[in-house]
N, C-alpha and C positions, 0 to 999 in steps of 0.2 A: 225466419221465425223459429224460435225455439218451441218444440211441443211440450205441452204440459205434463208433469210426471203424474203417473197414476197415484191415487191416494193409497191404495194397497199395491205394493209392488207385484208384478208378475210372478206366479207360483206361490204366493203367501196367502194365508187365510186371515180372517179378522183377529184372531187370538193365536200367538205364536210364543210357545214356552221359551224362556231364556234361561239356562241353568248355570249356576256358579258351581264350579268344580274345582276341588284340590287336585290338580293334575289334569288339565283339560286335554292335553295331547293323548295321555292314557285313556281318558274318558271317549275321545274320538274313536280310538282302536276299540274299545269295548263295544260302543254302539255300532261300529262296522260289523264286528262278529257277531253280536247278539242280535241285532236288528236289522242288518242289511243296509246301514247308513251309508250314504254317498255324501263325501266332503264337498261343498260348494265353494267355500272360500275360509281363508284363514288370515288373520292379522296378528303377526308377531309383536310381542311387547317387551318391556324390559326384563332382563334376567332369563331370557328363554320362555317366559309365560306367554300364554295367549290372551291378547286383548279381546279378541272377537273371533268366533268361528261359526259358520253356518253349515248344517247338515240337512240333507234331505232323507226322511224316512217314509217310504210310502209316498202319499201325495202331500205330505206335510214338511215344513221347515222346522228345524230345532236350532236355536242359537245357543251359544255357550261361550264361557270365557273361564280363565282361571281365576282363583280367589285372589283378592287384593285387601287383606285385613286392614292396611294401613289406610284404606278409603272406605272401610265399613262393609266391604263386599266379601262376605263369607259364605262357604258351602255348608251343606248338611252335616258333614263330617265335624267341622268346627262348632256348629249349633247343636250337635248331638242328636240329629233327628231332622225330619221335614214334615210339615203337615200337609204336604202337596203329594197327590198321586198322579202321574202322567198316565192316562189311558191310551193304550195302542191297540186298535183294531187291526187284525192281519187275517190272511186267509186260512192259515193253519196254526192255531194257537200252541198245539202240541209241539211242532216243529220249531217255533221261535222260543217257546219255554225251555225246550232242550238245549238250543244253542246259547241262550242267555245264561243258563245254568253252567254250561261248560265253558263259558268265557268268564265266569266268576261271579254271576249273580247269585243271591241267596234267597230261597223261597220264605214268604211271609204268610201267604195264604195258598194252599196246594191248588193247583190247576185242576178244575173239575167242571161238571155241568151245573150252572148256576140256576136258581128258581126264576130268574128274569128272562131266561132263553139264551144266555151266552155261555160258551165254554170260557172259563174265567179263572185267573190267579194272580196273585201279586207277589212281586220279588222286590229285593232291594239291590241296586247296582253297587260296585265297590267304591262309589263316590258318594254314597248315601242317599241317592234319589229312589224314590218308590216308583214301580212300574206296575201297571195292570196290564196283562196280556189277555186279549180276548178275541174270540170268533163269535159272531152272532149265528146261532143255529136256528132260531124260530122267532118269528114275530108273534107278539102276545099283546092282548088288550091290558089296560091298567086293572082291570078286575081280575083277569087271569094271573097276572103278576102277584096281586094282592092274595089270591087264594093259594097260589103256590108257595108264598112267603109264610103263610100261616101254618102250612104243612111243614115247612122246612125248619120253622122256628116257633113251635108250639107255644112257648113261654113268652113270645113278643120279641121284638128286635131289640137288641142291648141299647141302653141309652134312651129308649123311648118312654 
């Protein structure tokens, strides 16, 4: 008798990012250099493109593929940006930040100690995906975060 498949595969979490990249093979190399990604699998497609690949970064899986505009699958470079930020918690944000910049990432928000208790910065990878790099430094109550935000942003939060 065949054993039932797990509804969430081993090693996955409920939410798994699946990125479309213009140059998925180069993206895999970048994620290895910048974030210590380990390739799990790769399914080649037509014309040398990648139909599907899975990487492990820390305790999480990231899936990605090449863009296939003929099927409506476009990455952030073709779309001229992304509304999504992938948040990556790491033990040493400074070390990962430096590796990501050395690998070709471009800073969007400098790495600094943030009012909510994280060491935090944002960068964009060469494929147009935005990444937040963070190390949690201190646990804070919602009120402590609110008080620190008021000090950091005396005019209020932009857009609020």
